[in-house]
C-alpha positions in Angstrom: -25.6 -25.9 52.8 -22.5 -23.6 53.4 -23.1 -21.0 56.0 -21.9 -18.3 53.0 -25.6 -19.4 51.7 -27.3 -18.8 55.1 -26.9 -15.0 54.3 -29.9 -15.0 52.2 -32.0 -17.8 54.1 -31.1 -16.1 57.6 -32.7 -12.7 56.5 -35.4 -14.5 55.4 -36.1 -16.4 58.1 -35.6 -12.6 60.1 -38.2 -11.0 57.8 -40.7 -14.1 58.4 -40.1 -14.0 62.7 -40.9 -10.6 62.5 -43.4 -9.4 59.6 -46.0 -7.7 61.3 -44.2 -6.2 63.8 -42.8 -2.8 62.4 -39.4 -1.2 63.2 -38.0 1.2 65.3 -38.8 4.7 64.9 -35.4 4.9 66.0 -34.1 4.0 62.4 -36.9 5.5 60.4 -38.2 8.8 62.4 -40.1 11.6 59.8 -39.6 14.5 62.1 -38.9 17.9 60.6 -35.3 18.1 62.1 -32.0 18.8 61.6 -31.4 15.8 60.1 -35.0 15.4 57.6 -35.9 17.2 54.7 -38.2 19.3 54.2 -40.4 16.2 52.8 -39.6 14.7 56.1 -37.2 12.2 54.5 -34.0 11.5 56.6 -30.9 13.1 55.9 -27.6 11.2 57.3 -23.6 11.8 57.0 -23.0 8.2 56.6 -20.5 8.8 53.9 -19.0 12.0 54.9 -21.7 14.0 52.5 -25.4 14.7 53.2 -27.8 12.4 51.4 -30.8 10.3 51.6 -31.0 7.3 54.0 -32.5 5.4 51.4 -29.4 6.3 48.9 -26.8 4.7 51.4 -25.5 1.7 50.5 -25.3 -0.1 53.7 -27.0 -0.8 57.2 -27.5 2.1 58.9 -29.5 2.6 62.6 -30.7 6.4 62.7 -32.2 8.3 65.5 -33.4 11.9 64.6 -34.2 14.4 66.9 -37.6 13.3 67.5 -36.5 10.4 68.6 -33.6 11.6 71.0 -36.2 13.4 72.6 -38.7 11.4 73.2 -36.7 8.0 73.9 -34.5 10.3 76.6 -31.6 8.8 74.8 -28.4 10.8 76.1 -25.6 8.3 76.3 -24.7 5.3 74.3 -25.7 2.6 77.1 -29.2 4.5 76.2 -29.5 4.3 72.4 -27.4 1.1 71.7 -30.8 -0.7 72.6 -32.9 0.5 69.9 -30.6 -0.7 68.0 -30.6 -4.5 65.8 -27.4 -6.0 66.5 -25.4 -4.3 68.8 -24.9 -4.7 72.5 -23.1 -2.9 75.0 -21.0 -4.0 78.2 -20.1 -0.7 80.5 -19.0 0.3 83.3 -18.9 -3.1 85.3 -15.2 -2.4 86.4 -14.8 1.4 86.0 -16.7 4.4 84.1 -14.5 4.0 81.2 -15.0 0.3 80.3 -16.8 0.3 77.4 -17.3 -2.4 74.9 -19.9 -2.4 72.0 -20.5 -5.4 69.8 -21.6 -5.2 66.7 -22.8 -7.9 64.4 -20.1 -10.4 66.4 -16.7 -8.1 66.7 -16.4 -7.1 70.3 -13.8 -4.1 71.7 -11.9 -6.0 74.0 -11.1 -4.9 76.9 -7.6 -3.5 77.5 -7.6 -3.4 73.4 -8.7 -1.0 71.1 -12.5 -0.8 70.1 -13.9 -2.0 67.6 -16.2 1.0 67.0 -15.5 4.5 65.4 -16.7 7.4 67.4 -17.5 10.1 65.3 -18.5 13.4 66.5 -19.4 16.9 64.5 -17.0 15.1 62.2 -14.4 14.2 64.2 -12.7 11.2 65.3 -12.6 10.4 69.0 -9.7 8.0 70.0 -9.7 6.8 73.3 -12.6 4.0 74.1 -13.3 5.5 77.6 -15.0 8.6 75.6 -17.7 5.9 74.1 -20.5 6.3 77.0 -19.7 9.5 77.7 -22.2 12.6 77.2 -21.0 14.4 73.7 -23.0 17.6 74.8 -26.5 18.3 73.0 -27.0 16.1 70.3 -28.9 16.5 67.3 -28.5 13.1 65.4 -27.2 9.5 65.9 -26.2 7.7 63.4 -25.0 3.8 64.0 -23.4 1.9 60.8 -22.3 -1.4 60.7 -19.5 -3.5 59.0 -15.9 -1.8 58.4 -16.0 1.7 58.1 -12.2 2.3 58.2 -12.2 3.4 54.6 -14.4 6.2 55.2 -14.7 7.2 59.0 -11.0 6.1 60.2 -9.3 4.2 62.3 -10.5 1.2 64.5 -14.4 1.2 63.0 -14.0 -2.8 61.8 -17.4 -3.4 63.3 -19.0 0.0 62.6 -18.9 3.6 63.4 -21.1 5.9 65.4 -21.6 9.4 64.1 -22.9 12.1 66.3 -24.1 15.7 65.0 -24.4 18.2 67.7 -26.1 21.6 67.6 -25.1 24.4 66.0 -25.5 28.1 66.5 -27.9 29.9 64.2 -28.9 33.5 63.7 -31.1 33.6 66.9 -30.7 32.9 70.3 -31.7 30.3 71.8 -31.7 27.5 74.6 -33.3 24.9 76.3 -33.1 23.1 80.0 -34.0 19.7 80.9 -34.3 17.9 84.3 -35.5 14.9 85.1 -35.7 13.2 88.9 -36.7 9.5 89.7 -35.8 6.4 92.0 -32.4 5.7 93.7 -32.4 9.0 93.8 -31.1 9.3 90.7 -31.3 13.1 88.8 -30.0 15.0 85.9 -30.3 18.2 84.4 -29.1 19.6 81.3 -29.3 22.8 79.5 -27.3 24.6 76.4 -28.0 28.0 75.1 -26.9 29.5 71.4 -26.7 32.2 69.7 -25.0 34.9 67.2 -21.6 36.7 68.4 -21.5 38.8 65.9 -23.4 38.5 62.3 -20.3 35.5 61.0 -19.5 34.2 64.5 -21.7 31.6 67.1 -21.7 29.9 70.0 -23.3 27.2 71.7 -22.4 26.0 75.5 -23.9 23.5 77.3 -23.6 21.7 80.4 -25.1 18.7 82.2 -24.8 17.1 85.7 -26.5 13.6 86.8 -26.0 11.8 90.1 -27.5 8.3 91.4 -27.3 6.8 94.7 -27.3 3.0 92.7 -29.3 0.2 93.6 -27.1 -2.2 95.5 -25.8 -1.3 99.0 -22.7 -2.5 100.9 -24.1 -4.5 103.8 -21.0 -4.9 105.4 -20.0 -1.1 105.6 -23.6 -0.1 107.3 -25.7 -0.7 103.8 -23.8 2.2 102.8 -24.8 3.4 99.1 -21.1 2.4 98.1 -21.3 0.1 95.4 -23.0 1.6 92.1 -23.2 5.3 92.8 -22.0 7.8 90.6 -21.7 12.0 90.1 -21.0 12.7 86.5 -20.7 16.7 85.1 -19.8 18.6 82.1 -19.6 21.6 79.9 -19.2 22.0 76.5 -18.3 24.8 74.4 -18.6 25.2 70.6 -17.7 28.3 68.4 -18.2 28.5 64.5 -17.3 31.4 62.6 -17.6 32.0 59.0 -14.2 33.6 57.2 -15.7 34.4 54.2 -18.7 33.2 51.9 -16.3 30.1 51.3 -14.2 28.9 54.8 -15.5 27.9 58.0 -14.2 27.2 61.7 -15.1 25.0 64.2 -13.4 25.2 67.5 -14.8 22.9 70.5 -13.7 22.6 74.3 -15.0 20.2 76.7 -14.3 19.6 80.1 -15.9 16.4 82.4 -15.1 15.0 85.5 -16.7 11.3 87.4 -16.3 10.1 90.6 -18.0 7.1 92.3 -18.2 3.2 93.1 -15.9 0.5 91.0 -15.7 -3.2 90.1 -19.5 -3.9 90.9 -18.9 -7.1 90.8 -20.1 -10.9 92.8 -18.3 -14.1 91.7 -19.9 -17.1 91.2 -18.6 -20.8 91.4 -18.7 -23.3 88.5 -17.3 -26.6 90.7 -19.9 -29.1 90.4 -18.2 -31.6 92.4 -17.5 -29.1 95.5 -21.7 -28.9 95.2 -22.1 -31.7 97.5 -20.4 -29.8 100.3 -22.3 -26.4 99.1 -24.5 -26.3 95.8 -23.5 -22.9 96.2 -20.3 -23.8 94.3 -22.0 -24.6 91.4 -24.2 -21.6 90.5 -25.6 -20.8 87.1 -24.8 -17.2 86.7 -28.7 -16.1 85.7 -29.5 -16.7 89.5 -26.8 -15.6 91.4 -28.4 -13.5 94.5 -26.6 -10.1 94.4 -24.7 -9.2 97.2 -22.4 -7.1 98.4 -19.8 -7.0 102.0 -16.7 -5.3 101.0 -14.6 -4.1 103.7 -13.5 -1.4 101.0 -15.4 1.2 99.6 -14.4 1.3 96.1 -13.7 4.5 94.0 -14.0 5.5 90.6 -12.5 9.2 89.3 -12.5 10.3 85.9 -11.5 13.3 84.4 -11.9 14.2 80.8 -10.0 17.2 78.8 -10.6 17.9 74.9 -10.5 20.7 72.8 -10.5 20.7 68.9 -10.5 23.0 65.5 -12.0 22.3 62.0 -11.7 24.3 59.2 -14.0 23.7 55.8 -13.0 26.0 52.7 -15.1 25.3 49.1 -12.7 26.2 46.2 -13.8 25.9 42.9 -15.1 21.8 42.5 -13.3 21.3 45.4 -13.7 21.0 49.6 -11.2 21.1 52.0 -11.7 19.7 55.7 -9.1 19.6 57.9 -9.1 19.5 61.6 -6.9 18.7 64.9 -7.7 16.9 68.3 -6.4 16.8 71.6 -7.6 14.6 74.1 -6.5 13.9 77.7 -8.8 10.9 79.7 -7.1 10.0 83.3 -9.2 7.7 85.4 -8.0 5.4 88.3 -10.0 3.0 91.1 -9.6 1.3 94.0 -11.4 -1.6 95.5 -11.1 -4.9 97.5 -9.2 -7.6 96.2 -9.9 -11.2 95.0 -7.2 -13.6 96.3 -8.6 -14.3 99.9 -8.9 -18.2 98.6 -5.4 -19.0 97.7 -3.7 -17.9 101.2 -1.7 -15.0 99.8 -1.9 -12.4 102.5 -2.9 -15.7 105.3 0.6 -17.1 105.7 3.0 -14.7 107.7 6.7 -14.7 106.0 9.7 -13.3 106.8 9.3 -9.6 106.3 7.5 -7.3 108.5 4.8 -6.6 105.6 3.9 -10.1 105.4 3.6 -10.6 109.0 1.3 -7.5 108.9 -0.9 -8.5 106.3 -1.2 -12.5 108.2 -2.1 -10.5 111.2 -4.4 -8.2 110.3 -6.3 -11.4 108.1 -6.5 -13.7 111.2 -7.8 -10.5 113.1 -10.7 -9.2 110.7 -11.3 -13.0 110.0 -11.5 -14.1 114.1 -14.2 -10.2 114.2 -17.0 -12.1 111.7 -17.2 -15.3 112.7 -20.5 -15.7 111.8 -21.5 -12.7 109.8 -23.9 -13.4 106.6 -20.9 -13.7 103.3 -21.5 -14.5 100.0 -22.1 -18.2 99.3 -19.9 -20.1 99.5 -18.1 -18.2 101.3 -17.7 -19.4 104.7 -15.5 -18.0 108.1 -14.1 -20.7 110.0 -11.8 -20.8 113.4 -8.7 -19.8 111.2 -8.5 -18.2 107.7 -6.6 -20.9 106.1 -8.8 -22.1 103.0 -10.6 -24.9 103.7 -8.9 -27.2 101.5 -5.6 -26.9 103.6 -7.4 -27.4 106.8 -11.1 -28.6 106.0 -11.8 -28.9 109.9 -11.3 -24.8 110.6 -10.6 -23.8 107.3 -12.5 -20.7 105.5 -13.8 -20.1 102.2 -12.9 -16.5 101.6 -14.2 -15.5 98.2 -13.3 -12.0 96.8 -14.2 -9.0 97.9 -14.9 -10.3 101.4 -15.4 -8.2 104.7 -11.8 -9.4 105.6 -8.7 -8.5 104.8 -7.3 -11.7 103.6 -8.3 -10.7 100.0 -5.8 -7.7 99.9 -6.4 -4.3 98.0 -6.2 -3.3 94.8 -5.8 0.2 92.3 -5.9 0.4 88.8 -4.7 3.7 86.8 -5.1 4.7 83.4 -3.9 7.8 81.6 -4.3 8.6 77.9 -3.2 12.2 76.4 -3.7 11.8 72.5 -3.1 14.1 69.3 -4.6 13.9 65.9 -5.5 15.3 63.4 -7.2 14.6 59.4 -6.7 16.6 56.3 -9.2 15.8 53.7 -10.1 16.9 50.1 -13.3 16.1 48.0 -15.0 16.8 45.0 -18.4 18.6 45.0 -19.4 19.3 41.4 -22.8 17.6 40.2 -21.5 14.3 37.6 -20.9 10.9 37.7 -17.6 10.6 39.2 -16.8 11.9 42.9 -14.2 11.6 45.2 -12.0 11.6 48.2 -8.4 12.0 49.2 -6.9 12.1 52.6 -4.1 11.2 55.3 -4.2 11.2 59.1 -1.9 11.5 61.8 -2.1 10.0 65.8 -0.1 10.0 68.3 -0.8 8.1 71.8 1.1 8.8 75.4 -0.9 6.2 77.7 -0.4 4.7 80.8 -1.6 1.6 82.6 -0.7 -0.2 85.7 -2.5 -2.4 88.2 -1.2 -2.8 91.6 -2.2 -5.3 94.6 -1.8 -4.4 98.4 -2.1 -6.1 101.6 -5.3 -4.5 103.3 -3.8 -4.0 106.6 -7.1 -2.5 107.7 -6.3 1.0 106.8 -7.1 1.4 103.9 -5.9 2.1 100.0 -3.3 4.4 99.0 -4.0 5.4 95.8 -1.0 5.2 93.7 1.2 2.3 92.2 3.9 1.8 94.2 3.8 2.0 98.6 6.9 0.6 99.7 7.1 -2.3 102.5 6.6 -0.5 105.4 3.7 1.6 104.1 0.0 1.1 105.4 -0.3 -0.3 102.4 2.4 -2.7 100.8 2.5 -3.2 96.9 2.1 -6.8 96.6 2.0 -7.0 93.2 2.6 -4.4 90.3 2.4 -3.9 86.3 2.7 -1.2 85.6 3.7 0.7 81.5 4.0 3.4 79.5 2.8 2.8 75.7 3.7 5.2 73.0 1.8 5.0 69.6 2.0 6.8 66.0 0.0 6.3 63.4 -0.2 7.2 59.8 -2.5 6.5 57.4 -3.5 7.4 53.9 -7.5 7.4 52.4 -9.0 7.8 49.3 -12.5 7.1 47.5 -14.2 6.8 44.1 -17.5 6.5 43.5 -19.5 6.1 39.9 -22.7 6.9 39.1 -23.3 6.0 35.0 -27.2 7.2 35.9 -30.0 7.7 38.4 -29.9 3.6 39.3 -26.8 2.7 39.6 -23.6 3.4 42.0 -20.6 1.6 42.0 -18.0 2.6 44.8 -14.5 1.5 46.0 -12.3 3.0 49.0 -9.2 2.4 50.5 -6.8 2.7 53.0 -3.8 2.5 55.0 -2.7 2.3 58.2 0.8 2.0 60.0 0.7 1.9 63.3 4.3 2.3 65.4 4.0 0.7 68.6 6.0 0.7 72.1 6.1 -0.2 75.8 8.3 0.5 78.6 7.9 -1.4 82.2 7.6 1.1 85.2 7.5 -1.6 87.2 10.8 -1.0 90.0 13.1 -3.9 90.8 12.1 -4.6 93.9 10.5 -7.5 95.7 7.1 -8.6 96.8 7.1 -7.7 100.4 4.4 -10.8 100.9 5.8 -13.7 99.3 9.5 -12.5 99.0 9.6 -12.9 95.3 9.3 -10.5 92.3 7.0 -7.8 92.8 6.5 -8.9 88.6 7.0 -12.4 88.1 8.2 -11.3 84.6 11.3 -9.5 86.5 12.6 -13.5 87.5 15.4 -12.7 85.3 15.9 -9.3 86.4 14.4 -6.2 85.0 11.7 -5.6 82.1 13.4 -4.2 79.1 11.4 -2.2 76.6 9.6 -3.6 73.4 8.6 -2.2 69.7 6.6 -3.5 67.1 5.1 -1.9 64.0 1.6 -2.6 62.6 0.1 -2.6 59.0 -2.5 -3.3 56.8 -4.2 -2.1 53.3 -7.9 -2.0 53.9 -10.3 -1.9 50.5 -14.0 -1.5 50.4 -16.5 -1.9 47.5 -20.4 -0.8 47.6 -23.0 -1.2 45.3 -26.3 0.7 45.4 -29.3 -0.3 42.7 -32.3 1.5 42.4 -35.2 -1.0 41.5 -37.8 1.8 41.8 -38.5 5.1 43.3 -38.7 3.4 47.3 -36.7 0.3 46.6 -33.0 0.5 46.6 -30.8 -3.2 46.6 -27.3 -2.7 48.0 -24.1 -4.6 48.4 -20.9 -4.2 50.2 -17.5 -5.7 50.7 -15.2 -4.5 53.3 -12.2 -5.1 55.5 -11.5 -4.4 59.0 -8.5 -3.5 60.8 -7.5 -3.4 64.6 -3.9 -2.7 65.7 -1.9 -5.8 68.0 -0.1 -4.2 71.1 1.1 -4.9 74.4 0.3 -6.3 77.2 1.1 -5.1 80.9 4.7 -6.6 80.7 5.2 -10.1 83.1 1.8 -11.3 81.7 3.1 -14.4 79.8 5.4 -15.2 82.7 2.4 -15.4 85.3 0.3 -17.7 82.9 3.2 -19.5 82.3 4.0 -20.2 86.0 1.5 -20.8 87.5 -0.5 -22.6 85.1 1.6 -24.4 82.3 4.7 -25.2 83.5 7.4 -25.4 86.4 6.2 -25.2 90.3 4.0 -28.2 91.9 0.6 -27.3 91.9 0.2 -26.2 88.4 -2.5 -27.6 86.3 -0.8 -27.6 82.4 -3.6 -25.9 81.8 -2.0 -25.3 77.9 -3.5 -21.6 78.0 -1.1 -19.5 75.5 -0.7 -16.0 76.5 1.7 -13.3 74.9 3.0 -10.1 76.3 2.5 -8.9 72.8 -1.1 -9.4 71.3 -1.6 -9.3 67.4 -3.6 -7.3 64.7 -6.9 -8.1 64.3 -8.5 -8.2 60.5 -11.8 -9.1 59.5 -13.3 -9.6 55.9 -16.8 -8.6 56.0 -19.7 -9.0 53.2 -23.6 -7.7 53.4 -26.1 -7.4 50.6 -29.8 -5.7 51.3 -32.5 -4.2 50.5 -34.6 -1.3 51.9 -37.3 0.6 51.1 -40.7 1.9 51.7 -44.2 0.6 50.8 -47.6 1.9 50.6 -47.1 5.4 49.9 -44.5 5.4 52.7 -46.6 4.8 55.2 -43.8 1.8 56.0 -40.4 1.5 55.8 -38.1 -1.6 55.8 -34.9 -2.4 55.7 -33.6 -5.9 55.4 -29.4 -7.3 55.3 -27.7 -10.5 55.5 -23.7 -10.7 56.4 -21.1 -12.7 56.7 -17.7 -11.7 58.5 -14.4 -13.4 58.6 -12.4 -12.6 61.4 -8.7 -13.6 61.8 -6.6 -13.1 65.3 -9.7 -11.7 67.2 -9.1 -9.8 69.9 -10.5 -11.2 73.5 -10.0 -10.2 76.9 -8.8 -12.5 79.4 -8.9 -12.7 83.5 -6.5 -14.8 85.5 -7.4 -15.0 89.3 -5.0 -17.1 91.8 -2.7 -17.1 94.5 -0.6 -14.5 92.3 -3.0 -12.3 92.3 -5.1 -10.9 89.4 -4.1 -10.5 85.6 -5.9 -8.4 82.9 -4.5 -9.1 79.4 -5.9 -9.0 75.7 -5.4 -13.1 73.7 -6.3 -14.0 70.2 -8.5 -15.9 68.3 -7.0 -17.2 65.4 -10.3 -17.1 63.1 -13.9 -16.5 63.8 -17.0 -16.4 61.7 -19.8 -14.7 62.3 -23.1 -14.7 59.8 -27.0 -14.0 60.0 -29.4 -11.6 59.3 -31.5 -8.4 59.9 -34.9 -7.1 59.5 -36.3 -3.5 60.4 -40.0 -2.3 60.2 -41.6 1.2 60.6 -45.2 1.7 59.8 -47.4 4.8 60.1 -50.7 3.0 61.2 -52.7 6.4 60.9 -51.5 10.3 61.8 -49.9 9.9 65.5 -49.7 6.1 65.6 -46.4 4.3 65.0 -45.3 0.9 65.8 -42.0 -0.1 65.3 -39.5 -3.2 65.8 -36.2 -5.1 64.3 -34.6 -8.3 64.8 -31.3 -9.7 64.3 -30.0 -13.6 64.7 -26.6 -14.0 64.5 -24.4 -17.4 64.2 -20.9 -17.6 65.2 -17.7 -20.5 65.2 -14.6 -20.6 66.1 -12.3 -21.9 63.5 -9.5 -21.9 65.0 -7.7 -20.9 68.4 -4.2 -21.8 68.9 -4.6 -19.8 73.0 -7.2 -22.6 73.8 -7.4 -25.2 70.8 -10.0 -27.2 72.7 -12.2 -24.5 72.0 -13.2 -24.6 67.8 -16.6 -24.8 67.2 -17.5 -22.6 70.2 -19.8 -19.2 69.5 -17.7 -16.3 69.3 -17.8 -14.3 73.0 -20.2 -11.4 74.1 -22.2 -12.1 71.2 -25.5 -12.2 71.9 -27.6 -15.2 69.2 -30.5 -12.5 68.6 -32.3 -9.1 69.7 -35.5 -7.8 69.1 -37.1 -4.3 69.5 -40.3 -4.1 69.3 -42.8 -0.9 70.6 -45.2 2.2 69.4 -45.3 5.9 69.8 -48.7 7.4 69.9 -48.7 11.1 69.3 -52.4 13.0 70.4 -53.1 17.0 69.8 -55.5 18.2 72.1 -55.0 21.9 70.7 -52.5 23.8 68.4 -50.5 24.3 71.0 -50.2 20.9 73.2 -50.2 17.3 72.5 -49.6 14.2 74.5 -47.4 11.4 74.1 -46.8 8.1 74.7 -44.0 5.5 74.3 -43.2 1.9 74.6 -40.1 0.4 73.8 -39.1 -3.4 74.2 -36.1 -4.9 74.1 -35.3 -8.8 74.0 -31.5 -9.7 74.1 -30.6 -13.7 73.2 -28.6 -15.7 75.0 -24.7 -15.0 74.9 -21.4 -16.8 76.1 -18.8 -14.0 77.4 -15.8 -16.3 77.1 -14.1 -18.6 74.2 -14.6 -22.1 77.1 -18.1 -22.9 76.4 -20.0 -26.3 77.9 -16.9 -27.4 78.9 -15.3 -28.9 81.7 -11.3 -27.3 82.7 -8.7 -27.6 85.9 -8.5 -25.5 87.9 -6.1 -24.0 90.2 -8.2 -26.4 93.2 -7.2 -29.4 90.6 -3.8 -29.1 91.7 -4.3 -27.9 95.1 -6.7 -30.7 96.0 -4.0 -33.3 95.9 -1.7 -31.8 97.8 -3.9 -30.3 100.6 -5.0 -31.6 104.0 -8.0 -33.2 101.7 -6.0 -35.3 99.4 -9.1 -35.7 97.1 -8.1 -36.4 93.3 -7.3 -33.6 91.3 -10.7 -34.0 88.8 -12.4 -33.1 92.2 -11.6 -29.3 91.6 -12.3 -29.4 88.0 -14.9 -26.6 86.6 -18.0 -27.1 84.4 -18.7 -23.7 82.2 -22.1 -24.9 81.0 -23.4 -22.4 84.3 -21.8 -19.2 83.1 -24.0 -18.2 79.5 -25.9 -15.0 79.9 -29.6 -15.9 79.2 -32.0 -14.2 77.1 -33.6 -11.3 79.0 -36.3 -8.6 78.0 -36.8 -5.1 79.1 -39.7 -2.7 78.8 -39.2 1.1 78.8 -42.1 3.0 78.9 -43.0 7.4 78.7 -45.8 9.0 79.1 -46.3 13.1 79.0 -47.6 16.7 77.5 -45.6 18.6 74.8 -46.6 22.3 74.8 -44.9 24.8 72.1 -41.9 25.5 74.6 -42.2 22.7 77.0 -42.7 18.9 78.4 -43.8 17.5 80.9 -43.2 13.4 80.6 -43.2 10.3 83.5 -40.9 7.6 82.6 -40.2 4.0 83.6 -36.8 2.1 82.5 -37.0 -1.5 83.1 -40.3 -0.9 84.1 -40.9 -4.3 85.7 -37.3 -4.5 87.2 -36.1 -7.2 85.3 -33.1 -8.6 86.7 -30.3 -9.8 84.3 -26.6 -9.7 83.9 -24.6 -6.6 82.3 -21.8 -8.7 82.0 -19.9 -12.7 83.2 -16.0 -12.8 83.6 -15.0 -16.4 83.8 -11.4 -16.7 85.2 -11.4 -19.9 83.8 -8.3 -21.6 85.8 -9.9 -19.8 88.8 -13.2 -22.1 88.4 -15.5 -18.9 88.6 -17.1 -15.8 87.1 -16.9 -12.4 88.0 -20.7 -10.9 87.3 -22.0 -7.7 87.2 -25.8 -7.2 87.2 -27.7 -5.1 84.4 -29.6 -1.8 84.6 -32.8 -2.1 87.6 -36.1 -0.6 87.4 -36.0 3.4 87.5 -39.6 5.5 87.3 -39.3 9.3 87.5 -40.7 12.5 85.6 -38.5 14.8 83.4 -39.3 18.1 82.5 -38.2 20.6 80.3 -38.1 24.0 78.6 -36.9 26.0 75.2 -36.6 29.6 74.7 
């Protein structure tokens, strides 16, 4: 059967698997909240207008204010775990590094997101904001499938729509605090009310701190691996400027500080395992330990201001908004290049001699010190392949100075604006028209430096006579201008049928300019950026355009049964890697110098735009007098030029790039159920099954037939909520949530054997072994399925709550992310959330 024929079959399979397990209260909560009608029906803004959830012709998961309160959800990493077919990777490298995957479409690291974030009707434009606290949130809607025609830029996989608290006619407020294991504490508060009869305000703040689970054993078991401290302040003023006009002003400031690069390395070299089994290690069983001699840091600052105005004309509504956002972030950390002798051999410059001397001294002091396997410190820091008797195996993030240091910086300031007009009159036809503009100024840099035992200087370029001389540098300035026009038209000839069309056209003008000085690497004597071999790097520019149509159909089969279907085109702009990236890959892995492996991997300094064509059919409704709700859907998506993150490590240092996978097909089905067994007792659950296949990949042709990276084979949610009234003013609440995430590949290379740098070095080393001995086999790099339980139990009074909670209650060990560096022969792996048990108290007034 052709895979398109699997749509309904897969959906039916999901239904069979999860029948009897009802679906998330996150999808169908019945509380009387700002997101609910008087009769308890959920109201959403999924199509830029308030309507019943059942009337939306698409899959939408909704977390109402009741669900948010009773699950403790604050950030994306919390609520994503309640939504079927959605997974997240966040905070592994740095706080702003968040990738959300919806039904096989992933936001590639260092590229644009595939998921739009819309807060109070305003589109956020920086991926660093995806996992930030957005203020006092009242409702969250997760829309799946391309939403660009409705919600705008970077919505190829879907959109996250958040609504925050608005001021009312009287003063109100709340404060909530929690404290748990690992000295994890969090407090948030808000106050809202009128300033004048026509002007109201909201002021909120939040603070969070944690020591983290992991400890740096080399730095005295210091709490410097995953510690973090954040705070933020949000302000909002809403003014009625007459009977028809509303002005909404918002401001936001947030700071974060903590650790970064929460990774260990795990090798995939089976032929080395004869010497030490740790050279061929299943990433799922790796024992995480941290020994870096550099205390990693991560700092982030966010400033936002926005203004939104709504005006009602006769039969037409005008909405316009403008946003300014400025996010600055940087990190310092240990390096990765110890085992390739970059900082080991003395050269002709004082910086290279100093780096080598520091490496020799640090290695001699650490002889016999316990390290992450398979790291071994011998009599000399020379890698064992060059000195098999006395040499060392020096891994990434080691306590020696031999791996150098790294400093990364990312800043982005953007100004965006949108104007939209839409019809408001009742009738069979409704429409909207609008225009959008965005200007982005972005700077990114990755700097590697020699570790002379004097720490990291937090700047991109340090001279050869400094205490942390720069050895490799990527630094670029990017400028982007986006212009878009859009519109929609819906026709409802009767109460049962609605046909909708929408169209958006984007033009993105992009330019890149290298900021790397034309100087030499003081360690190797070559250019500080390999792309400078023929001179300074010049600027680049390109324009990316895409038409994005969308068609929807809704047919009411009965009062509480709706069939829906939709098709749409998703788009994510192409762009530029740090200049010099292609030169590094070609010179080190593909051609030229002795010791290359002819890997055949194609990387370009400019990556292509991503386009997708997504089709979905489904059925949603309720049975048994509304006591059981359901949402069943099947989908099929073809992605052209999928943007994918690649990581390269070698004697040159490290390299982060975005590449393209020419064609990927994704298909699957979802079922969501929600049952109210008796008043006060609900059970809920949801399931998703996703299949995928790489159909074409010119970057790595031998990966055709493999699965879409970062895509879980399935997800399952199940749980229950019990509310027991003790008196009119006191009730007990218990909630349990279980999440099962299926097996996941994080790279296009899967279950394959590939040559590595060791394959090239072994024949010319002192060992003189055949090249294939250094090949890597990647069957050990798939993250296995894992399940976590969250529990909450407490008391709710008329204006207070007291709750005990357990996050990952059974302390399940799992992986947050696996980043295979194929030509390196190992993966960089990050652990997932460990258990936190604590207590939470809240007060409303």
